N, CA, C and O atoms as a GROMACS GRO file, in nm:
protein
  316
    1UNK      N    1  -0.082  -1.585  -0.599
    1UNK     CA    2  -0.187  -1.649  -0.508
    1UNK      C    3  -0.233  -1.581  -0.419
    1UNK      O    4  -0.352  -1.570  -0.389
    2UNK      N    5  -0.129  -1.521  -0.363
    2UNK     CA    6  -0.091  -1.381  -0.257
    2UNK      C    7  -0.198  -1.254  -0.310
    2UNK      O    8  -0.296  -1.199  -0.262
    3UNK      N    9  -0.118  -1.242  -0.439
    3UNK     CA   10  -0.183  -1.111  -0.508
    3UNK      C   11  -0.326  -1.159  -0.583
    3UNK      O   12  -0.394  -1.067  -0.628
    4UNK      N   13  -0.367  -1.270  -0.596
    4UNK     CA   14  -0.535  -1.267  -0.628
    4UNK      C   15  -0.546  -1.257  -0.546
    4UNK      O   16  -0.578  -1.138  -0.546
    5UNK      N   17  -0.548  -1.301  -0.397
    5UNK     CA   18  -0.639  -1.289  -0.291
    5UNK      C   19  -0.635  -1.131  -0.262
    5UNK      O   20  -0.745  -1.076  -0.248
    6UNK      N   21  -0.544  -1.069  -0.255
    6UNK     CA   22  -0.525  -0.937  -0.233
    6UNK      C   23  -0.661  -0.838  -0.303
    6UNK      O   24  -0.749  -0.766  -0.256
    7UNK      N   25  -0.612  -0.888  -0.458
    7UNK     CA   26  -0.712  -0.808  -0.506
    7UNK      C   27  -0.864  -0.871  -0.512
    7UNK      O   28  -0.942  -0.791  -0.461
    8UNK      N   29  -0.912  -0.957  -0.546
    8UNK     CA   30  -0.958  -1.020  -0.483
    8UNK      C   31  -1.105  -0.914  -0.369
    8UNK      O   32  -1.220  -0.880  -0.394
    9UNK      N   33  -1.035  -0.901  -0.278
    9UNK     CA   34  -1.076  -0.844  -0.116
    9UNK      C   35  -1.075  -0.735  -0.142
    9UNK      O   36  -1.149  -0.672  -0.067
   10UNK      N   37  -1.014  -0.661  -0.234
   10UNK     CA   38  -1.001  -0.508  -0.254
   10UNK      C   39  -1.114  -0.487  -0.319
   10UNK      O   40  -1.171  -0.379  -0.319
   11UNK      N   41  -1.160  -0.605  -0.389
   11UNK     CA   42  -1.238  -0.590  -0.487
   11UNK      C   43  -1.406  -0.555  -0.476
   11UNK      O   44  -1.485  -0.504  -0.556
   12UNK      N   45  -1.420  -0.613  -0.320
   12UNK     CA   46  -1.558  -0.688  -0.259
   12UNK      C   47  -1.551  -0.530  -0.184
   12UNK      O   48  -1.648  -0.534  -0.108
   13UNK      N   49  -1.504  -0.432  -0.171
   13UNK     CA   50  -1.494  -0.276  -0.044
   13UNK      C   51  -1.603  -0.211  -0.139
   13UNK      O   52  -1.647  -0.254  -0.245
   14UNK      N   53  -1.637  -0.085  -0.065
   14UNK     CA   54  -1.753  -0.010  -0.073
   14UNK      C   55  -1.690   0.159  -0.095
   14UNK      O   56  -1.608   0.190  -0.008
   15UNK      N   57  -1.704   0.213  -0.148
   15UNK     CA   58  -1.673   0.349  -0.092
   15UNK      C   59  -1.748   0.395   0.068
   15UNK      O   60  -1.680   0.441   0.159
   16UNK      N   61  -1.847   0.380   0.075
   16UNK     CA   62  -1.894   0.397   0.214
   16UNK      C   63  -1.838   0.312   0.315
   16UNK      O   64  -1.882   0.322   0.429
   17UNK      N   65  -1.741   0.223   0.289
   17UNK     CA   66  -1.673   0.164   0.445
   17UNK      C   67  -1.594   0.301   0.447
   17UNK      O   68  -1.588   0.344   0.562
   18UNK      N   69  -1.546   0.364   0.377
   18UNK     CA   70  -1.418   0.463   0.431
   18UNK      C   71  -1.449   0.536   0.486
   18UNK      O   72  -1.554   0.488   0.528
   19UNK      N   73  -1.441   0.648   0.535
   19UNK     CA   74  -1.411   0.806   0.628
   19UNK      C   75  -1.361   0.870   0.597
   19UNK      O   76  -1.251   0.853   0.545
   20UNK      N   77  -1.406   0.959   0.611
   20UNK     CA   78  -1.345   1.113   0.572
   20UNK      C   79  -1.173   1.166   0.625
   20UNK      O   80  -1.108   1.270   0.636
   21UNK      N   81  -1.159   1.033   0.644
   21UNK     CA   82  -1.007   1.074   0.732
   21UNK      C   83  -1.001   1.154   0.863
   21UNK      O   84  -0.907   1.231   0.883
   22UNK      N   85  -1.082   1.140   0.938
   22UNK     CA   86  -1.072   1.211   1.032
   22UNK      C   87  -1.085   1.107   1.178
   22UNK      O   88  -1.070   1.148   1.294
   23UNK      N   89  -1.121   0.949   1.133
   23UNK     CA   90  -1.140   0.885   1.230
   23UNK      C   91  -0.975   0.863   1.298
   23UNK      O   92  -0.884   0.892   1.221
   24UNK      N   93  -0.930   0.807   1.461
   24UNK     CA   94  -0.840   0.827   1.509
   24UNK      C   95  -0.797   0.664   1.516
   24UNK      O   96  -0.863   0.567   1.555
   25UNK      N   97  -0.659   0.671   1.462
   25UNK     CA   98  -0.609   0.512   1.482
   25UNK      C   99  -0.497   0.504   1.559
   25UNK      O  100  -0.402   0.583   1.556
   26UNK      N  101  -0.513   0.374   1.654
   26UNK     CA  102  -0.383   0.339   1.790
   26UNK      C  103  -0.339   0.300   1.645
   26UNK      O  104  -0.411   0.289   1.546
   27UNK      N  105  -0.135   0.273   1.660
   27UNK     CA  106  -0.096   0.202   1.616
   27UNK      C  107   0.028   0.210   1.708
   27UNK      O  108   0.067   0.298   1.786
   28UNK      N  109   0.078   0.088   1.673
   28UNK     CA  110   0.253   0.061   1.786
   28UNK      C  111   0.391   0.125   1.700
   28UNK      O  112   0.423   0.119   1.581
   29UNK      N  113   0.434   0.167   1.781
   29UNK     CA  114   0.589   0.229   1.728
   29UNK      C  115   0.682   0.163   1.808
   29UNK      O  116   0.656   0.043   1.794
   30UNK      N  117   0.762   0.173   1.871
   30UNK     CA  118   0.883   0.088   1.873
   30UNK      C  119   0.882   0.164   2.039
   30UNK      O  120   0.916   0.280   2.063
   31UNK      N  121   0.838   0.073   2.131
   31UNK     CA  122   0.797   0.012   2.282
   31UNK      C  123   0.720   0.125   2.308
   31UNK      O  124   0.741   0.182   2.416
   32UNK      N  125   0.601   0.189   2.205
   32UNK     CA  126   0.545   0.276   2.247
   32UNK      C  127   0.357   0.271   2.132
   32UNK      O  128   0.315   0.181   2.060
   33UNK      N  129   0.302   0.394   2.164
   33UNK     CA  130   0.175   0.334   2.048
   33UNK      C  131   0.176   0.525   2.001
   33UNK      O  132   0.244   0.611   2.057
   34UNK      N  133   0.093   0.544   1.902
   34UNK     CA  134   0.052   0.650   1.881
   34UNK      C  135  -0.062   0.643   1.829
   34UNK      O  136  -0.104   0.536   1.786
   35UNK      N  137  -0.167   0.804   1.823
   35UNK     CA  138  -0.292   0.793   1.800
   35UNK      C  139  -0.273   0.920   1.716
   35UNK      O  140  -0.204   1.017   1.744
   36UNK      N  141  -0.357   0.895   1.598
   36UNK     CA  142  -0.337   1.018   1.480
   36UNK      C  143  -0.454   0.997   1.373
   36UNK      O  144  -0.480   0.881   1.343
   37UNK      N  145  -0.523   1.098   1.315
   37UNK     CA  146  -0.632   1.093   1.231
   37UNK      C  147  -0.598   1.026   1.128
   37UNK      O  148  -0.499   1.045   1.058
   38UNK      N  149  -0.720   0.906   1.112
   38UNK     CA  150  -0.625   0.808   0.968
   38UNK      C  151  -0.583   0.907   0.835
   38UNK      O  152  -0.512   0.828   0.773
   39UNK      N  153  -0.585   0.998   0.777
   39UNK     CA  154  -0.563   1.050   0.657
   39UNK      C  155  -0.446   1.070   0.730
   39UNK      O  156  -0.374   0.994   0.663
   40UNK      N  157  -0.340   1.133   0.852
   40UNK     CA  158  -0.247   1.143   0.871
   40UNK      C  159  -0.154   1.022   0.864
   40UNK      O  160  -0.044   1.017   0.810
   41UNK      N  161  -0.241   0.895   0.954
   41UNK     CA  162  -0.128   0.777   0.900
   41UNK      C  163  -0.156   0.685   0.791
   41UNK      O  164  -0.087   0.585   0.773
   42UNK      N  165  -0.293   0.727   0.688
   42UNK     CA  166  -0.248   0.663   0.564
   42UNK      C  167  -0.108   0.715   0.503
   42UNK      O  168  -0.007   0.645   0.498
   43UNK      N  169  -0.122   0.890   0.443
   43UNK     CA  170  -0.101   0.910   0.451
   43UNK      C  171   0.106   0.997   0.495
   43UNK      O  172   0.175   1.065   0.420
   44UNK      N  173   0.133   0.953   0.626
   44UNK     CA  174   0.289   0.958   0.613
   44UNK      C  175   0.340   0.810   0.680
   44UNK      O  176   0.448   0.788   0.735
   45UNK      N  177   0.237   0.726   0.660
   45UNK     CA  178   0.295   0.558   0.727
   45UNK      C  179   0.244   0.475   0.611
   45UNK      O  180   0.325   0.417   0.539
   46UNK      N  181   0.134   0.468   0.593
   46UNK     CA  182   0.099   0.382   0.507
   46UNK      C  183   0.109   0.367   0.400
   46UNK      O  184   0.121   0.256   0.350
   47UNK      N  185   0.107   0.516   0.312
   47UNK     CA  186   0.137   0.484   0.214
   47UNK      C  187   0.290   0.489   0.136
   47UNK      O  188   0.317   0.450   0.022
   48UNK      N  189   0.390   0.558   0.246
   48UNK     CA  190   0.521   0.509   0.247
   48UNK      C  191   0.551   0.439   0.217
   48UNK      O  192   0.624   0.430   0.119
   49UNK      N  193   0.484   0.282   0.335
   49UNK     CA  194   0.541   0.153   0.351
   49UNK      C  195   0.505   0.078   0.217
   49UNK      O  196   0.567  -0.010   0.158
   50UNK      N  197   0.385   0.143   0.187
   50UNK     CA  198   0.336   0.050   0.025
   50UNK      C  199   0.482   0.042  -0.113
   50UNK      O  200   0.531  -0.045  -0.185
   51UNK      N  201   0.501   0.178  -0.091
   51UNK     CA  202   0.592   0.209  -0.217
   51UNK      C  203   0.699   0.190  -0.199
   51UNK      O  204   0.775   0.169  -0.294
   52UNK      N  205   0.753   0.192  -0.032
   52UNK     CA  206   0.910   0.108  -0.041
   52UNK      C  207   0.927  -0.002   0.012
   52UNK      O  208   1.029  -0.017   0.080
   53UNK      N  209   0.831  -0.113  -0.004
   53UNK     CA  210   0.778  -0.251  -0.043
   53UNK      C  211   0.803  -0.295  -0.217
   53UNK      O  212   0.879  -0.378  -0.265
   54UNK      N  213   0.704  -0.202  -0.282
   54UNK     CA  214   0.683  -0.242  -0.436
   54UNK      C  215   0.824  -0.172  -0.509
   54UNK      O  216   0.849  -0.210  -0.624
   55UNK      N  217   0.890  -0.100  -0.463
   55UNK     CA  218   0.994  -0.043  -0.504
   55UNK      C  219   1.130  -0.164  -0.487
   55UNK      O  220   1.194  -0.217  -0.578
   56UNK      N  221   1.146  -0.181  -0.335
   56UNK     CA  222   1.246  -0.309  -0.294
   56UNK      C  223   1.230  -0.428  -0.412
   56UNK      O  224   1.322  -0.481  -0.475
   57UNK      N  225   1.061  -0.455  -0.425
   57UNK     CA  226   1.068  -0.607  -0.428
   57UNK      C  227   1.068  -0.574  -0.654
   57UNK      O  228   1.058  -0.674  -0.725
   58UNK      N  229   1.075  -0.481  -0.698
   58UNK     CA  230   1.114  -0.429  -0.844
   58UNK      C  231   1.268  -0.438  -0.848
   58UNK      O  232   1.319  -0.508  -0.935
   59UNK      N  233   1.340  -0.375  -0.763
   59UNK     CA  234   1.475  -0.405  -0.818
   59UNK      C  235   1.506  -0.508  -0.721
   59UNK      O  236   1.606  -0.459  -0.668
   60UNK      N  237   1.493  -0.576  -0.685
   60UNK     CA  238   1.535  -0.759  -0.668
   60UNK      C  239   1.488  -0.794  -0.791
   60UNK      O  240   1.559  -0.796  -0.892
   61UNK      N  241   1.391  -0.819  -0.788
   61UNK     CA  242   1.346  -0.887  -0.950
   61UNK      C  243   1.442  -0.881  -1.055
   61UNK      O  244   1.504  -0.975  -1.106
   62UNK      N  245   1.449  -0.716  -1.092
   62UNK     CA  246   1.550  -0.670  -1.182
   62UNK      C  247   1.690  -0.687  -1.178
   62UNK      O  248   1.776  -0.700  -1.264
   63UNK      N  249   1.689  -0.684  -1.036
   63UNK     CA  250   1.807  -0.782  -0.996
   63UNK      C  251   1.898  -0.900  -1.018
   63UNK      O  252   2.017  -0.931  -1.024
   64UNK      N  253   1.768  -0.954  -1.028
   64UNK     CA  254   1.793  -1.127  -1.054
   64UNK      C  255   1.750  -1.146  -1.206
   64UNK      O  256   1.736  -1.263  -1.241
   65UNK      N  257   1.728  -1.051  -1.297
   65UNK     CA  258   1.701  -1.067  -1.415
   65UNK      C  259   1.582  -1.079  -1.504
   65UNK      O  260   1.563  -1.107  -1.622
   66UNK      N  261   1.509  -1.044  -1.398
   66UNK     CA  262   1.339  -1.021  -1.468
   66UNK      C  263   1.325  -0.917  -1.538
   66UNK      O  264   1.380  -0.814  -1.500
   67UNK      N  265   1.246  -0.918  -1.661
   67UNK     CA  266   1.228  -0.842  -1.745
   67UNK      C  267   1.126  -0.754  -1.719
   67UNK      O  268   1.014  -0.779  -1.766
   68UNK      N  269   1.142  -0.663  -1.658
   68UNK     CA  270   1.019  -0.552  -1.608
   68UNK      C  271   1.052  -0.424  -1.598
   68UNK      O  272   1.153  -0.426  -1.527
   69UNK      N  273   1.026  -0.289  -1.632
   69UNK     CA  274   1.010  -0.200  -1.654
   69UNK      C  275   0.944  -0.073  -1.588
   69UNK      O  276   0.868  -0.128  -1.509
   70UNK      N  277   0.919   0.096  -1.566
   70UNK     CA  278   0.838   0.120  -1.553
   70UNK      C  279   0.702   0.146  -1.556
   70UNK      O  280   0.636   0.208  -1.473
   71UNK      N  281   0.663   0.090  -1.668
   71UNK     CA  282   0.510   0.038  -1.686
   71UNK      C  283   0.456  -0.078  -1.624
   71UNK      O  284   0.335  -0.096  -1.607
   72UNK      N  285   0.565  -0.175  -1.583
   72UNK     CA  286   0.511  -0.228  -1.480
   72UNK      C  287   0.482  -0.224  -1.371
   72UNK      O  288   0.396  -0.292  -1.315
   73UNK      N  289   0.550  -0.143  -1.326
   73UNK     CA  290   0.563  -0.103  -1.175
   73UNK      C  291   0.423   0.008  -1.187
   73UNK      O  292   0.334   0.006  -1.103
   74UNK      N  293   0.423   0.112  -1.315
   74UNK     CA  294   0.275   0.213  -1.286
   74UNK      C  295   0.154   0.113  -1.339
   74UNK      O  296   0.047   0.107  -1.277
   75UNK      N  297   0.174   0.050  -1.433
   75UNK     CA  298   0.027  -0.036  -1.461
   75UNK      C  299   0.012   0.073  -1.591
   75UNK      O  300   0.072   0.176  -1.624
   76UNK      N  301  -0.116  -0.017  -1.651
   76UNK     CA  302  -0.143   0.045  -1.781
   76UNK      C  303  -0.243   0.201  -1.787
   76UNK      O  304  -0.347   0.225  -1.726
   77UNK      N  305  -0.182   0.271  -1.862
   77UNK     CA  306  -0.263   0.423  -1.912
   77UNK      C  307  -0.394   0.435  -1.910
   77UNK      O  308  -0.453   0.540  -1.885
   78UNK      N  309  -0.453   0.313  -1.939
   78UNK     CA  310  -0.613   0.330  -2.008
   78UNK      C  311  -0.699   0.259  -1.893
   78UNK      O  312  -0.820   0.255  -1.918
   79UNK      N  313  -0.653   0.194  -1.755
   79UNK     CA  314  -0.720   0.113  -1.688
   79UNK      C  315  -0.804   0.274  -1.611
   79UNK      O  316  -0.892   0.263  -1.526
   0.00000   0.00000   0.00000
């Protein structure tokens, strides 16, 4: 259900809602905060975190006997 809601929300976004990667983003760190350009934040913090959680979920599912493979992780080639 959470995935369906997330996908539905993502479909409402429009390209003009995204900037060129130069907007500054402030985010908390261990006892401090950092301010970086949004592109740096996206590529060095957000995307690695997303892929970490996707891979960890994939590994837990495989460990528990769910028959999934690389194609399930990567998605369809014709999309």
